[in-house]
PDB file of N, CA, C and O in Angstrom:
ATOM      1  N   UNK A   1      21.656  15.643 109.785  1.00  0.00           N
ATOM      2  CA  UNK A   1      22.545  15.551 110.707  1.00  0.00           C
ATOM      3  C   UNK A   1      22.475  15.141 112.148  1.00  0.00           C
ATOM      4  O   UNK A   1      21.500  15.620 112.727  1.00  0.00           O
ATOM      5  N   UNK A   2      23.260  14.371 112.887  1.00  0.00           N
ATOM      6  CA  UNK A   2      23.174  13.388 114.723  1.00  0.00           C
ATOM      7  C   UNK A   2      23.156  14.846 115.022  1.00  0.00           C
ATOM      8  O   UNK A   2      23.606  15.894 114.559  1.00  0.00           O
ATOM      9  N   UNK A   3      22.300  14.350 116.183  1.00  0.00           N
ATOM     10  CA  UNK A   3      22.366  15.369 117.575  1.00  0.00           C
ATOM     11  C   UNK A   3      23.474  14.688 118.540  1.00  0.00           C
ATOM     12  O   UNK A   3      23.985  13.576 118.406  1.00  0.00           O
ATOM     13  N   UNK A   4      23.656  15.435 119.320  1.00  0.00           N
ATOM     14  CA  UNK A   4      24.066  14.597 120.788  1.00  0.00           C
ATOM     15  C   UNK A   4      22.882  14.664 121.727  1.00  0.00           C
ATOM     16  O   UNK A   4      21.936  15.451 121.754  1.00  0.00           O
ATOM     17  N   UNK A   5      23.181  13.657 122.467  1.00  0.00           N
ATOM     18  CA  UNK A   5      22.363  13.404 123.211  1.00  0.00           C
ATOM     19  C   UNK A   5      22.609  13.882 124.993  1.00  0.00           C
ATOM     20  O   UNK A   5      21.736  13.959 125.858  1.00  0.00           O
ATOM     21  N   UNK A   6      24.001  14.130 125.122  1.00  0.00           N
ATOM     22  CA  UNK A   6      24.455  14.351 126.317  1.00  0.00           C
ATOM     23  C   UNK A   6      24.540  15.656 126.366  1.00  0.00           C
ATOM     24  O   UNK A   6      25.555  15.966 126.990  1.00  0.00           O
ATOM     25  N   UNK A   7      23.791  16.814 125.902  1.00  0.00           N
ATOM     26  CA  UNK A   7      24.037  18.439 125.793  1.00  0.00           C
ATOM     27  C   UNK A   7      23.131  18.775 126.800  1.00  0.00           C
ATOM     28  O   UNK A   7      22.280  19.646 126.613  1.00  0.00           O
ATOM     29  N   UNK A   8      23.220  18.259 127.686  1.00  0.00           N
ATOM     30  CA  UNK A   8      21.924  18.771 129.290  1.00  0.00           C
ATOM     31  C   UNK A   8      22.882  19.872 129.770  1.00  0.00           C
ATOM     32  O   UNK A   8      24.106  20.004 129.782  1.00  0.00           O
ATOM     33  N   UNK A   9      22.015  20.478 130.092  1.00  0.00           N
ATOM     34  CA  UNK A   9      22.267  21.698 131.119  1.00  0.00           C
ATOM     35  C   UNK A   9      22.399  21.264 132.592  1.00  0.00           C
ATOM     36  O   UNK A   9      21.574  20.468 133.040  1.00  0.00           O
ATOM     37  N   UNK A  10      23.369  21.730 133.356  1.00  0.00           N
ATOM     38  CA  UNK A  10      23.975  21.608 134.601  1.00  0.00           C
ATOM     39  C   UNK A  10      22.719  21.755 135.334  1.00  0.00           C
ATOM     40  O   UNK A  10      21.933  22.701 135.309  1.00  0.00           O
ATOM     41  N   UNK A  11      22.651  20.433 136.129  1.00  0.00           N
ATOM     42  CA  UNK A  11      21.385  20.483 137.219  1.00  0.00           C
ATOM     43  C   UNK A  11      21.997  21.079 138.884  1.00  0.00           C
ATOM     44  O   UNK A  11      22.967  20.525 139.400  1.00  0.00           O
ATOM     45  N   UNK A  12      21.487  21.905 139.372  1.00  0.00           N
ATOM     46  CA  UNK A  12      21.820  22.525 140.756  1.00  0.00           C
ATOM     47  C   UNK A  12      22.292  20.823 141.744  1.00  0.00           C
ATOM     48  O   UNK A  12      23.248  20.688 142.507  1.00  0.00           O
ATOM     49  N   UNK A  13      21.246  19.757 141.364  1.00  0.00           N
ATOM     50  CA  UNK A  13      21.336  19.013 142.433  1.00  0.00           C
ATOM     51  C   UNK A  13      22.979  17.935 142.301  1.00  0.00           C
ATOM     52  O   UNK A  13      23.404  17.114 143.114  1.00  0.00           O
ATOM     53  N   UNK A  14      23.507  18.322 141.109  1.00  0.00           N
ATOM     54  CA  UNK A  14      24.674  18.002 140.791  1.00  0.00           C
ATOM     55  C   UNK A  14      25.956  18.687 141.498  1.00  0.00           C
ATOM     56  O   UNK A  14      27.028  18.125 141.722  1.00  0.00           O
ATOM     57  N   UNK A  15      25.569  20.193 141.840  1.00  0.00           N
ATOM     58  CA  UNK A  15      26.441  21.043 142.766  1.00  0.00           C
ATOM     59  C   UNK A  15      26.338  20.942 144.130  1.00  0.00           C
ATOM     60  O   UNK A  15      27.146  21.442 144.912  1.00  0.00           O
ATOM     61  N   UNK A  16      25.116  20.148 144.515  1.00  0.00           N
ATOM     62  CA  UNK A  16      24.452  20.457 145.717  1.00  0.00           C
ATOM     63  C   UNK A  16      25.744  19.463 146.726  1.00  0.00           C
ATOM     64  O   UNK A  16      25.820  19.677 147.936  1.00  0.00           O
ATOM     65  N   UNK A  17      26.522  18.587 146.159  1.00  0.00           N
ATOM     66  CA  UNK A  17      27.605  17.786 147.319  1.00  0.00           C
ATOM     67  C   UNK A  17      28.896  19.060 147.460  1.00  0.00           C
ATOM     68  O   UNK A  17      29.532  19.269 148.493  1.00  0.00           O
ATOM     69  N   UNK A  18      28.988  19.464 146.753  1.00  0.00           N
ATOM     70  CA  UNK A  18      30.284  20.791 146.803  1.00  0.00           C
ATOM     71  C   UNK A  18      29.870  21.941 147.652  1.00  0.00           C
ATOM     72  O   UNK A  18      30.629  22.698 148.256  1.00  0.00           O
ATOM     73  N   UNK A  19      28.481  21.980 147.620  1.00  0.00           N
ATOM     74  CA  UNK A  19      28.172  23.699 148.018  1.00  0.00           C
ATOM     75  C   UNK A  19      27.599  22.971 149.871  1.00  0.00           C
ATOM     76  O   UNK A  19      27.782  23.606 150.910  1.00  0.00           O
ATOM     77  N   UNK A  20      27.012  21.740 149.812  1.00  0.00           N
ATOM     78  CA  UNK A  20      27.361  21.152 151.218  1.00  0.00           C
ATOM     79  C   UNK A  20      28.345  21.056 151.672  1.00  0.00           C
ATOM     80  O   UNK A  20      28.296  21.450 152.837  1.00  0.00           O
ATOM     81  N   UNK A  21      29.700  20.587 151.270  1.00  0.00           N
ATOM     82  CA  UNK A  21      31.042  20.675 151.628  1.00  0.00           C
ATOM     83  C   UNK A  21      31.685  21.974 151.884  1.00  0.00           C
ATOM     84  O   UNK A  21      32.604  22.035 152.700  1.00  0.00           O
ATOM     85  N   UNK A  22      31.209  23.195 151.145  1.00  0.00           N
ATOM     86  CA  UNK A  22      31.652  24.436 151.437  1.00  0.00           C
ATOM     87  C   UNK A  22      31.142  25.164 152.340  1.00  0.00           C
ATOM     88  O   UNK A  22      31.697  26.184 152.748  1.00  0.00           O
ATOM     89  N   UNK A  23      29.817  24.659 152.846  1.00  0.00           N
ATOM     90  CA  UNK A  23      28.874  25.123 153.874  1.00  0.00           C
ATOM     91  C   UNK A  23      29.831  24.719 155.002  1.00  0.00           C
ATOM     92  O   UNK A  23      30.652  25.525 155.441  1.00  0.00           O
ATOM     93  N   UNK A  24      29.708  23.308 155.527  1.00  0.00           N
ATOM     94  CA  UNK A  24      30.333  22.662 155.630  1.00  0.00           C
ATOM     95  C   UNK A  24      32.149  23.128 156.562  1.00  0.00           C
ATOM     96  O   UNK A  24      32.472  23.367 157.726  1.00  0.00           O
ATOM     97  N   UNK A  25      32.758  23.063 155.461  1.00  0.00           N
ATOM     98  CA  UNK A  25      33.958  23.740 155.511  1.00  0.00           C
ATOM     99  C   UNK A  25      34.412  24.663 155.372  1.00  0.00           C
ATOM    100  O   UNK A  25      35.528  24.616 154.855  1.00  0.00           O
ATOM    101  N   UNK A  26      33.943  25.817 155.675  1.00  0.00           N
ATOM    102  CA  UNK A  26      34.372  27.229 154.672  1.00  0.00           C
ATOM    103  C   UNK A  26      33.899  28.040 156.409  1.00  0.00           C
ATOM    104  O   UNK A  26      32.942  27.727 157.117  1.00  0.00           O
ATOM    105  N   UNK A  27      34.845  29.002 156.649  1.00  0.00           N
ATOM    106  CA  UNK A  27      34.409  29.889 157.849  1.00  0.00           C
ATOM    107  C   UNK A  27      34.680  31.254 156.917  1.00  0.00           C
ATOM    108  O   UNK A  27      35.446  31.994 157.535  1.00  0.00           O
ATOM    109  N   UNK A  28      34.403  31.657 155.996  1.00  0.00           N
ATOM    110  CA  UNK A  28      34.417  32.705 155.057  1.00  0.00           C
ATOM    111  C   UNK A  28      33.849  32.996 153.359  1.00  0.00           C
ATOM    112  O   UNK A  28      34.327  32.078 152.693  1.00  0.00           O
ATOM    113  N   UNK A  29      33.581  33.297 153.066  1.00  0.00           N
ATOM    114  CA  UNK A  29      33.154  33.810 151.592  1.00  0.00           C
ATOM    115  C   UNK A  29      33.735  33.252 150.530  1.00  0.00           C
ATOM    116  O   UNK A  29      33.122  32.714 149.608  1.00  0.00           O
ATOM    117  N   UNK A  30      35.072  33.375 150.634  1.00  0.00           N
ATOM    118  CA  UNK A  30      36.266  33.569 149.853  1.00  0.00           C
ATOM    119  C   UNK A  30      36.455  31.751 149.643  1.00  0.00           C
ATOM    120  O   UNK A  30      36.371  31.072 148.619  1.00  0.00           O
ATOM    121  N   UNK A  31      36.725  31.373 151.011  1.00  0.00           N
ATOM    122  CA  UNK A  31      36.841  29.810 150.676  1.00  0.00           C
ATOM    123  C   UNK A  31      35.357  28.959 150.553  1.00  0.00           C
ATOM    124  O   UNK A  31      35.404  27.741 150.384  1.00  0.00           O
ATOM    125  N   UNK A  32      34.326  29.508 150.626  1.00  0.00           N
ATOM    126  CA  UNK A  32      33.038  28.529 150.494  1.00  0.00           C
ATOM    127  C   UNK A  32      33.179  28.824 148.694  1.00  0.00           C
ATOM    128  O   UNK A  32      33.206  27.862 147.927  1.00  0.00           O
ATOM    129  N   UNK A  33      33.265  30.346 148.152  1.00  0.00           N
ATOM    130  CA  UNK A  33      33.609  30.221 146.640  1.00  0.00           C
ATOM    131  C   UNK A  33      34.077  29.547 146.062  1.00  0.00           C
ATOM    132  O   UNK A  33      33.523  29.033 145.090  1.00  0.00           O
ATOM    133  N   UNK A  34      35.378  29.260 146.456  1.00  0.00           N
ATOM    134  CA  UNK A  34      36.503  28.583 145.933  1.00  0.00           C
ATOM    135  C   UNK A  34      36.026  27.116 145.609  1.00  0.00           C
ATOM    136  O   UNK A  34      36.238  26.620 144.502  1.00  0.00           O
ATOM    137  N   UNK A  35      35.349  26.414 146.658  1.00  0.00           N
ATOM    138  CA  UNK A  35      34.843  24.927 146.965  1.00  0.00           C
ATOM    139  C   UNK A  35      33.709  24.930 145.955  1.00  0.00           C
ATOM    140  O   UNK A  35      33.834  24.172 144.993  1.00  0.00           O
ATOM    141  N   UNK A  36      32.917  25.474 146.022  1.00  0.00           N
ATOM    142  CA  UNK A  36      31.812  25.880 144.743  1.00  0.00           C
ATOM    143  C   UNK A  36      32.306  25.674 143.416  1.00  0.00           C
ATOM    144  O   UNK A  36      31.957  24.841 142.579  1.00  0.00           O
ATOM    145  N   UNK A  37      33.300  26.699 143.352  1.00  0.00           N
ATOM    146  CA  UNK A  37      33.612  27.111 141.477  1.00  0.00           C
ATOM    147  C   UNK A  37      34.654  25.957 141.704  1.00  0.00           C
ATOM    148  O   UNK A  37      35.155  26.120 140.591  1.00  0.00           O
ATOM    149  N   UNK A  38      35.377  24.948 142.217  1.00  0.00           N
ATOM    150  CA  UNK A  38      36.155  23.870 141.954  1.00  0.00           C
ATOM    151  C   UNK A  38      35.375  22.830 141.863  1.00  0.00           C
ATOM    152  O   UNK A  38      35.533  22.019 140.950  1.00  0.00           O
ATOM    153  N   UNK A  39      34.261  22.668 142.938  1.00  0.00           N
ATOM    154  CA  UNK A  39      32.847  21.649 142.119  1.00  0.00           C
ATOM    155  C   UNK A  39      32.633  21.787 140.532  1.00  0.00           C
ATOM    156  O   UNK A  39      32.790  20.976 139.619  1.00  0.00           O
ATOM    157  N   UNK A  40      32.208  23.137 140.558  1.00  0.00           N
ATOM    158  CA  UNK A  40      31.701  23.341 139.161  1.00  0.00           C
ATOM    159  C   UNK A  40      32.522  22.964 137.772  1.00  0.00           C
ATOM    160  O   UNK A  40      32.044  22.692 136.670  1.00  0.00           O
ATOM    161  N   UNK A  41      33.748  23.026 138.130  1.00  0.00           N
ATOM    162  CA  UNK A  41      35.077  22.680 137.300  1.00  0.00           C
ATOM    163  C   UNK A  41      35.071  21.262 137.203  1.00  0.00           C
ATOM    164  O   UNK A  41      35.264  20.752 136.100  1.00  0.00           O
ATOM    165  N   UNK A  42      34.889  20.605 138.135  1.00  0.00           N
ATOM    166  CA  UNK A  42      34.995  19.086 137.960  1.00  0.00           C
ATOM    167  C   UNK A  42      33.804  18.450 137.278  1.00  0.00           C
ATOM    168  O   UNK A  42      33.875  17.500 136.499  1.00  0.00           O
ATOM    169  N   UNK A  43      32.291  19.309 137.797  1.00  0.00           N
ATOM    170  CA  UNK A  43      31.095  18.557 136.678  1.00  0.00           C
ATOM    171  C   UNK A  43      31.556  19.195 135.519  1.00  0.00           C
ATOM    172  O   UNK A  43      31.426  18.439 134.556  1.00  0.00           O
ATOM    173  N   UNK A  44      32.006  20.199 135.242  1.00  0.00           N
ATOM    174  CA  UNK A  44      31.997  20.695 133.814  1.00  0.00           C
ATOM    175  C   UNK A  44      33.364  19.704 132.982  1.00  0.00           C
ATOM    176  O   UNK A  44      33.410  19.052 131.939  1.00  0.00           O
ATOM    177  N   UNK A  45      34.188  19.965 133.890  1.00  0.00           N
ATOM    178  CA  UNK A  45      34.772  18.746 133.077  1.00  0.00           C
ATOM    179  C   UNK A  45      34.758  16.981 133.279  1.00  0.00           C
ATOM    180  O   UNK A  45      35.749  16.270 133.118  1.00  0.00           O
ATOM    181  N   UNK A  46      34.082  16.743 133.470  1.00  0.00           N
ATOM    182  CA  UNK A  46      33.057  15.591 133.216  1.00  0.00           C
ATOM    183  C   UNK A  46      31.980  15.337 132.162  1.00  0.00           C
ATOM    184  O   UNK A  46      31.789  14.405 131.381  1.00  0.00           O
ATOM    185  N   UNK A  47      31.459  16.277 132.361  1.00  0.00           N
ATOM    186  CA  UNK A  47      30.652  16.368 131.042  1.00  0.00           C
ATOM    187  C   UNK A  47      31.476  16.736 129.611  1.00  0.00           C
ATOM    188  O   UNK A  47      31.011  16.346 128.541  1.00  0.00           O
ATOM    189  N   UNK A  48      32.598  17.434 129.661  1.00  0.00           N
ATOM    190  CA  UNK A  48      32.705  17.888 128.524  1.00  0.00           C
ATOM    191  C   UNK A  48      33.753  16.491 128.068  1.00  0.00           C
ATOM    192  O   UNK A  48      34.045  16.351 126.880  1.00  0.00           O
ATOM    193  N   UNK A  49      34.182  15.673 128.940  1.00  0.00           N
ATOM    194  CA  UNK A  49      34.793  14.176 128.489  1.00  0.00           C
ATOM    195  C   UNK A  49      33.211  13.089 128.043  1.00  0.00           C
ATOM    196  O   UNK A  49      33.403  12.350 127.077  1.00  0.00           O
ATOM    197  N   UNK A  50      32.205  13.029 128.500  1.00  0.00           N
ATOM    198  CA  UNK A  50      31.105  12.751 127.937  1.00  0.00           C
ATOM    199  C   UNK A  50      30.682  12.960 126.766  1.00  0.00           C
ATOM    200  O   UNK A  50      30.339  12.039 126.026  1.00  0.00           O
ATOM    201  N   UNK A  51      30.643  14.331 126.400  1.00  0.00           N
ATOM    202  CA  UNK A  51      30.324  14.911 125.234  1.00  0.00           C
ATOM    203  C   UNK A  51      31.439  14.384 124.307  1.00  0.00           C
ATOM    204  O   UNK A  51      31.198  13.604 123.386  1.00  0.00           O
ATOM    205  N   UNK A  52      32.763  14.882 124.618  1.00  0.00           N
ATOM    206  CA  UNK A  52      33.737  14.621 123.553  1.00  0.00           C
ATOM    207  C   UNK A  52      33.955  13.151 123.081  1.00  0.00           C
ATOM    208  O   UNK A  52      34.484  12.937 121.990  1.00  0.00           O
ATOM    209  N   UNK A  53      33.555  12.152 123.887  1.00  0.00           N
ATOM    210  CA  UNK A  53      33.259  10.741 123.545  1.00  0.00           C
ATOM    211  C   UNK A  53      31.954  10.600 122.800  1.00  0.00           C
ATOM    212  O   UNK A  53      32.077   9.933 121.773  1.00  0.00           O
ATOM    213  N   UNK A  54      30.874  10.998 123.014  1.00  0.00           N
ATOM    214  CA  UNK A  54      29.899  10.563 122.553  1.00  0.00           C
ATOM    215  C   UNK A  54      30.233  11.718 120.811  1.00  0.00           C
ATOM    216  O   UNK A  54      29.630  11.387 119.791  1.00  0.00           O
ATOM    217  N   UNK A  55      30.709  12.325 120.796  1.00  0.00           N
ATOM    218  CA  UNK A  55      30.897  13.016 119.166  1.00  0.00           C
ATOM    219  C   UNK A  55      32.283  11.833 118.433  1.00  0.00           C
ATOM    220  O   UNK A  55      32.343  11.524 117.243  1.00  0.00           O
ATOM    221  N   UNK A  56      33.242  11.365 119.505  1.00  0.00           N
ATOM    222  CA  UNK A  56      33.966  10.564 118.605  1.00  0.00           C
ATOM    223  C   UNK A  56      33.785   9.351 118.289  1.00  0.00           C
ATOM    224  O   UNK A  56      34.581   8.624 117.697  1.00  0.00           O
ATOM    225  N   UNK A  57      32.497   9.035 118.759  1.00  0.00           N
ATOM    226  CA  UNK A  57      31.422   7.318 118.525  1.00  0.00           C
ATOM    227  C   UNK A  57      30.650   7.957 117.617  1.00  0.00           C
ATOM    228  O   UNK A  57      30.350   7.227 116.672  1.00  0.00           O
ATOM    229  N   UNK A  58      30.175   9.179 117.557  1.00  0.00           N
ATOM    230  CA  UNK A  58      29.075   9.741 115.946  1.00  0.00           C
ATOM    231  C   UNK A  58      30.292   9.627 114.731  1.00  0.00           C
ATOM    232  O   UNK A  58      30.059   9.197 113.601  1.00  0.00           O
ATOM    233  N   UNK A  59      31.359  10.004 115.106  1.00  0.00           N
ATOM    234  CA  UNK A  59      32.414  10.489 113.778  1.00  0.00           C
ATOM    235  C   UNK A  59      32.703   9.033 113.053  1.00  0.00           C
ATOM    236  O   UNK A  59      32.760   8.759 111.855  1.00  0.00           O
ATOM    237  N   UNK A  60      32.904   7.995 114.513  1.00  0.00           N
ATOM    238  CA  UNK A  60      33.580   6.823 113.923  1.00  0.00           C
ATOM    239  C   UNK A  60      32.400   6.088 112.944  1.00  0.00           C
ATOM    240  O   UNK A  60      32.621   5.188 112.134  1.00  0.00           O
ATOM    241  N   UNK A  61      31.214   6.656 113.209  1.00  0.00           N
ATOM    242  CA  UNK A  61      29.884   5.805 112.206  1.00  0.00           C
ATOM    243  C   UNK A  61      29.769   6.355 111.274  1.00  0.00           C
ATOM    244  O   UNK A  61      28.870   5.829 110.618  1.00  0.00           O
ATOM    245  N   UNK A  62      30.357   7.511 110.591  1.00  0.00           N
ATOM    246  CA  UNK A  62      30.324   8.372 109.158  1.00  0.00           C
ATOM    247  C   UNK A  62      31.565   7.350 108.177  1.00  0.00           C
ATOM    248  O   UNK A  62      32.686   6.848 108.265  1.00  0.00           O
ATOM    249  N   UNK A  63      30.529   7.493 107.352  1.00  0.00           N
ATOM    250  CA  UNK A  63      31.000   6.256 105.902  1.00  0.00           C
ATOM    251  C   UNK A  63      31.072   7.077 104.748  1.00  0.00           C
ATOM    252  O   UNK A  63      31.838   6.825 103.817  1.00  0.00           O
ATOM    253  N   UNK A  64      30.090   8.324 104.780  1.00  0.00           N
ATOM    254  CA  UNK A  64      29.726   8.842 103.261  1.00  0.00           C
ATOM    255  C   UNK A  64      30.513   9.380 102.639  1.00  0.00           C
ATOM    256  O   UNK A  64      31.041  10.206 103.383  1.00  0.00           O
ATOM    257  N   UNK A  65      31.138   9.439 101.221  1.00  0.00           N
ATOM    258  CA  UNK A  65      32.004  10.074 100.781  1.00  0.00           C
ATOM    259  C   UNK A  65      30.942   9.931  99.176  1.00  0.00           C
ATOM    260  O   UNK A  65      29.978   9.234  98.862  1.00  0.00           O
ATOM    261  N   UNK A  66      31.870  11.147  98.382  1.00  0.00           N
ATOM    262  CA  UNK A  66      31.542  11.124  97.266  1.00  0.00           C
ATOM    263  C   UNK A  66      32.725  11.283  95.850  1.00  0.00           C
ATOM    264  O   UNK A  66      33.927  11.068  96.008  1.00  0.00           O
ATOM    265  N   UNK A  67      32.336  11.544  94.985  1.00  0.00           N
ATOM    266  CA  UNK A  67      33.487  11.741  93.695  1.00  0.00           C
ATOM    267  C   UNK A  67      33.713  13.463  93.785  1.00  0.00           C
ATOM    268  O   UNK A  67      33.985  14.149  92.800  1.00  0.00           O
ATOM    269  N   UNK A  68      33.519  14.067  95.365  1.00  0.00           N
ATOM    270  CA  UNK A  68      34.175  15.169  95.190  1.00  0.00           C
ATOM    271  C   UNK A  68      34.623  15.398  96.420  1.00  0.00           C
ATOM    272  O   UNK A  68      35.431  16.306  96.615  1.00  0.00           O
ATOM    273  N   UNK A  69      34.121  14.537  97.526  1.00  0.00           N
ATOM    274  CA  UNK A  69      34.280  14.941  98.986  1.00  0.00           C
ATOM    275  C   UNK A  69      34.743  13.657  99.631  1.00  0.00           C
ATOM    276  O   UNK A  69      33.761  12.925  99.510  1.00  0.00           O
ATOM    277  N   UNK A  70      35.601  13.034 100.192  1.00  0.00           N
ATOM    278  CA  UNK A  70      35.936  12.127 100.854  1.00  0.00           C
ATOM    279  C   UNK A  70      35.569  12.475 102.293  1.00  0.00           C
ATOM    280  O   UNK A  70      35.423  13.565 102.846  1.00  0.00           O
ATOM    281  N   UNK A  71      35.467  11.254 102.720  1.00  0.00           N
ATOM    282  CA  UNK A  71      34.846  10.687 104.128  1.00  0.00           C
ATOM    283  C   UNK A  71      35.771  11.821 105.155  1.00  0.00           C
ATOM    284  O   UNK A  71      35.133  11.989 106.194  1.00  0.00           O
ATOM    285  N   UNK A  72      36.603  12.338 105.152  1.00  0.00           N
ATOM    286  CA  UNK A  72      37.182  13.361 106.338  1.00  0.00           C
ATOM    287  C   UNK A  72      36.577  14.448 105.789  1.00  0.00           C
ATOM    288  O   UNK A  72      36.987  15.274 106.604  1.00  0.00           O
ATOM    289  N   UNK A  73      35.986  15.012 105.112  1.00  0.00           N
ATOM    290  CA  UNK A  73      35.172  16.202 104.742  1.00  0.00           C
ATOM    291  C   UNK A  73      33.680  15.816 105.407  1.00  0.00           C
ATOM    292  O   UNK A  73      33.521  16.586 106.354  1.00  0.00           O
ATOM    293  N   UNK A  74      33.050  15.328 105.335  1.00  0.00           N
ATOM    294  CA  UNK A  74      31.960  14.847 105.634  1.00  0.00           C
ATOM    295  C   UNK A  74      31.829  14.862 107.604  1.00  0.00           C
ATOM    296  O   UNK A  74      30.912  15.215 108.346  1.00  0.00           O
ATOM    297  N   UNK A  75      33.514  14.181 107.942  1.00  0.00           N
ATOM    298  CA  UNK A  75      33.571  14.401 109.317  1.00  0.00           C
ATOM    299  C   UNK A  75      33.964  15.191 109.885  1.00  0.00           C
ATOM    300  O   UNK A  75      33.996  15.074 111.110  1.00  0.00           O
ATOM    301  N   UNK A  76      34.501  16.499 109.179  1.00  0.00           N
ATOM    302  CA  UNK A  76      34.726  17.728 109.655  1.00  0.00           C
ATOM    303  C   UNK A  76      33.431  18.359 109.450  1.00  0.00           C
ATOM    304  O   UNK A  76      33.317  19.153 110.383  1.00  0.00           O
ATOM    305  N   UNK A  77      32.072  18.436 108.482  1.00  0.00           N
ATOM    306  CA  UNK A  77      31.243  18.666 108.707  1.00  0.00           C
ATOM    307  C   UNK A  77      30.301  18.500 110.013  1.00  0.00           C
ATOM    308  O   UNK A  77      29.629  19.364 110.575  1.00  0.00           O
ATOM    309  N   UNK A  78      30.444  17.224 110.304  1.00  0.00           N
ATOM    310  CA  UNK A  78      29.449  16.636 111.453  1.00  0.00           C
ATOM    311  C   UNK A  78      30.236  17.125 112.502  1.00  0.00           C
ATOM    312  O   UNK A  78      29.559  17.843 113.238  1.00  0.00           O
ATOM    313  N   UNK A  79      31.294  17.027 112.825  1.00  0.00           N
ATOM    314  CA  UNK A  79      32.278  17.560 113.966  1.00  0.00           C
ATOM    315  C   UNK A  79      31.753  18.755 113.993  1.00  0.00           C
ATOM    316  O   UNK A  79      30.777  18.784 114.742  1.00  0.00           O
ATOM    317  N   UNK A  80      32.012  19.858 113.440  1.00  0.00           N
ATOM    318  CA  UNK A  80      31.648  21.158 113.329  1.00  0.00           C
ATOM    319  C   UNK A  80      30.143  21.124 113.816  1.00  0.00           C
ATOM    320  O   UNK A  80      30.051  21.564 114.962  1.00  0.00           O
ATOM    321  N   UNK A  81      29.023  20.752 113.306  1.00  0.00           N
ATOM    322  CA  UNK A  81      27.578  20.828 113.588  1.00  0.00           C
ATOM    323  C   UNK A  81      27.518  20.245 115.369  1.00  0.00           C
ATOM    324  O   UNK A  81      26.791  20.806 116.188  1.00  0.00           O
ATOM    325  N   UNK A  82      28.180  19.362 115.633  1.00  0.00           N
ATOM    326  CA  UNK A  82      28.184  18.588 117.184  1.00  0.00           C
ATOM    327  C   UNK A  82      28.754  19.845 117.820  1.00  0.00           C
ATOM    328  O   UNK A  82      28.045  20.458 118.619  1.00  0.00           O
ATOM    329  N   UNK A  83      29.874  20.243 117.557  1.00  0.00           N
ATOM    330  CA  UNK A  83      30.390  21.176 118.485  1.00  0.00           C
ATOM    331  C   UNK A  83      29.452  22.340 119.096  1.00  0.00           C
ATOM    332  O   UNK A  83      29.224  22.674 120.259  1.00  0.00           O
ATOM    333  N   UNK A  84      29.017  22.804 117.899  1.00  0.00           N
ATOM    334  CA  UNK A  84      28.009  23.768 117.698  1.00  0.00           C
ATOM    335  C   UNK A  84      26.515  23.561 119.002  1.00  0.00           C
ATOM    336  O   UNK A  84      25.971  24.358 119.766  1.00  0.00           O
ATOM    337  N   UNK A  85      26.314  22.148 118.717  1.00  0.00           N
ATOM    338  CA  UNK A  85      24.889  22.109 119.787  1.00  0.00           C
ATOM    339  C   UNK A  85      25.909  21.943 121.136  1.00  0.00           C
ATOM    340  O   UNK A  85      25.524  22.465 122.182  1.00  0.00           O
ATOM    341  N   UNK A  86      27.353  21.141 121.121  1.00  0.00           N
ATOM    342  CA  UNK A  86      28.030  21.351 122.355  1.00  0.00           C
ATOM    343  C   UNK A  86      28.213  22.479 123.276  1.00  0.00           C
ATOM    344  O   UNK A  86      28.336  22.374 124.496  1.00  0.00           O
ATOM    345  N   UNK A  87      28.222  23.874 122.405  1.00  0.00           N
ATOM    346  CA  UNK A  87      28.542  25.149 122.940  1.00  0.00           C
ATOM    347  C   UNK A  87      27.420  25.508 123.025  1.00  0.00           C
ATOM    348  O   UNK A  87      27.398  26.736 123.109  1.00  0.00           O
ATOM    349  N   UNK A  88      26.221  24.975 123.055  1.00  0.00           N
ATOM    350  CA  UNK A  88      24.851  26.006 123.187  1.00  0.00           C
ATOM    351  C   UNK A  88      24.516  25.624 124.239  1.00  0.00           C
ATOM    352  O   UNK A  88      24.022  26.521 124.922  1.00  0.00           O
ATOM    353  N   UNK A  89      24.584  24.130 124.965  1.00  0.00           N
ATOM    354  CA  UNK A  89      24.073  24.557 126.766  1.00  0.00           C
ATOM    355  C   UNK A  89      24.961  25.044 127.211  1.00  0.00           C
ATOM    356  O   UNK A  89      24.577  25.321 128.347  1.00  0.00           O
ATOM    357  N   UNK A  90      26.242  25.467 127.089  1.00  0.00           N
ATOM    358  CA  UNK A  90      26.702  26.543 127.992  1.00  0.00           C
ATOM    359  C   UNK A  90      26.585  27.846 127.675  1.00  0.00           C
ATOM    360  O   UNK A  90      26.886  28.635 128.572  1.00  0.00           O
ATOM    361  N   UNK A  91      26.169  28.363 126.466  1.00  0.00           N
ATOM    362  CA  UNK A  91      25.710  29.516 126.418  1.00  0.00           C
ATOM    363  C   UNK A  91      24.048  29.808 127.086  1.00  0.00           C
ATOM    364  O   UNK A  91      23.603  30.814 127.639  1.00  0.00           O
ATOM    365  N   UNK A  92      23.583  28.875 126.862  1.00  0.00           N
ATOM    366  CA  UNK A  92      22.111  28.532 127.617  1.00  0.00           C
ATOM    367  C   UNK A  92      22.234  28.947 128.934  1.00  0.00           C
ATOM    368  O   UNK A  92      21.473  29.782 129.423  1.00  0.00           O
ATOM    369  N   UNK A  93      23.262  28.350 129.621  1.00  0.00           N
ATOM    370  CA  UNK A  93      23.224  27.839 131.160  1.00  0.00           C
ATOM    371  C   UNK A  93      23.505  29.350 131.602  1.00  0.00           C
ATOM    372  O   UNK A  93      23.595  29.638 132.795  1.00  0.00           O
TER     373      UNK A  93
END
């Protein structure tokens, strides 16, 4: 079964520019938290795009079929396994 290579956990240094911006531009805790949360969402969205592109690239290489299952059955099985891997870093983090 293929494995995802881009399922790294978020590193604190990725969030640092957003924390620094929040420190510089916030005069209350609510604004600070909003800025950091927005940064976290940007980082997560970029990560998701990368993982989804990797999943699609892996699925593009699946050509297995047999007398019972066509290639789409195999692609569905591989996608399910990759989606589990995709969700694991989020659960661990």
